[in-house]
N, C-alpha and C positions, 0 to 999 in steps of 0.2 A: 611278465606276469602280476598274479595278481602277487598285490604286499602281504598277504599271508600267507603264499604257499611258500615250497621251496625250491634250490633248483634237486632234481628224479637225482645227481650226479653226487651233490652232496647229502639227499638220504640215505642213495647205496655205501656212500664213507661211511656213514654214522654207521646204519646196521653192519660192516664188515668192521668197523672196528670194536662190536659190542658181541658180532664171533666168536672174533681172535683174541679181546683182553681174558675172558673168562677160562678157557683151556688155557693159556698163556702162562695168569696166576697160578693153576692149581701145576703146572708140570716146572714153573721157578720155584713155588712153593718143594714142592718132592722131589726138584735138582739139589739146592740149597739143606734141608733133611738129608736126603744122601750125603753130600760131601761132609757135614756137622754129623754125622753115627757113623763115618770112617774116621774120621780126621780122630774123635775122642771115642770109640773104640764102643760104641753102645748100639743099641738095639730102635728105639724108639724117637725117635727125632728126626726121621724120615715123616710120619705118622701127623707129631703135629708143627712140621711147617707144611705139611699135605692142605694142612684142615683149615693154617694162616691161607695158607694160599686158594682153597675156597672163599673162606671168606671175604677174604678183598677181593676175588671175583667175581661173589656178590654185588659189596659193594658196591663196587666201580662199575655192572649193572642198573642196580638201584640210583645211586646219583645222574646218568645219564639218562636214564627213563623219565624221572623225576627234571631235566634239564629239557625234555623233546617235548613233556606235558605240558613246561610254562610256557612254549613257544610255539 
């Protein structure tokens, strides 16, 4: 393989990671917020942690895109 080209299966793995990491971080953020709401008797923490999960997913997405563009 040429030195600048990646293995196609490596690229599939990287893109699959991108496709899974954003929804997973959103779901985890919502779930943590929901559990804290039930434990503390509040009704707003799920929104806070949902937004944190969305932000974490986008940060991971941006990092991966920057890493791929450098290579």
